[in-house]
C-alpha positions in Angstrom: 56.4 87.8 82.1 57.1 87.2 78.5 55.7 88.6 75.7 55.5 86.5 71.8 54.3 87.7 68.5 53.3 85.7 65.4 51.8 85.9 62.5 48.9 84.0 61.8 47.6 83.4 57.8 44.6 86.3 57.9 42.1 83.5 56.2 42.1 82.1 59.9 39.2 83.5 61.9 40.1 83.7 65.6 39.2 86.1 67.7 42.3 87.5 70.4 41.4 86.0 72.6 40.6 83.1 71.4 44.5 82.4 69.9 45.4 83.5 73.9 42.4 80.9 75.7 44.2 78.4 72.6 47.7 79.0 74.1 46.5 78.7 77.7 44.5 75.7 76.9 48.1 74.1 75.7 50.4 74.8 78.6 47.6 73.4 80.4 47.1 70.4 79.4 50.1 69.6 79.5 51.4 70.5 82.6 53.3 73.5 82.5 50.7 76.0 83.8 48.9 75.5 86.8 45.0 76.3 86.5 45.1 80.0 87.9 48.8 81.3 85.6 46.5 80.0 82.2 43.6 81.5 83.2 45.3 84.4 84.4 46.9 84.7 80.6 43.8 83.7 79.3 42.3 86.6 81.1 39.8 85.2 82.5 38.9 84.2 85.9 40.3 80.3 87.5 36.1 79.4 87.1 35.6 80.8 83.8 38.8 79.4 82.8 37.7 76.0 84.2 34.5 75.8 82.5 35.6 76.6 79.0 37.8 74.2 78.7 36.0 71.6 77.5 35.7 73.8 74.5 39.2 73.1 73.3 39.1 70.0 74.3 40.8 69.8 77.5 39.9 67.9 80.0 40.1 69.7 83.3 40.9 66.9 84.9 45.2 65.8 84.5 45.7 62.1 83.1 48.9 61.3 85.4 48.2 59.5 87.8 50.4 60.2 90.8 48.2 64.0 90.6 45.1 61.6 90.6 46.1 60.6 94.0 47.2 63.4 94.9 44.1 65.0 94.2 42.1 62.1 96.4 43.8 62.3 98.9 43.6 66.4 99.3 39.4 66.0 98.1 
């Protein structure tokens, strides 16, 4: 696992867990991580991660047509 460090201006009022959730949600949204992988980065259970995605304006549902067909087939 990689560790990254970045500087955020003092006037940005976010908690540490919010930064990790933002990063995990974006990587999930972009299809770089599965929901389980993203949840692990955020330090949450998969269920809790999925429940919080809406707060970060990220859909649980993929926008890929092939993913949609796969989800329907697996349902």
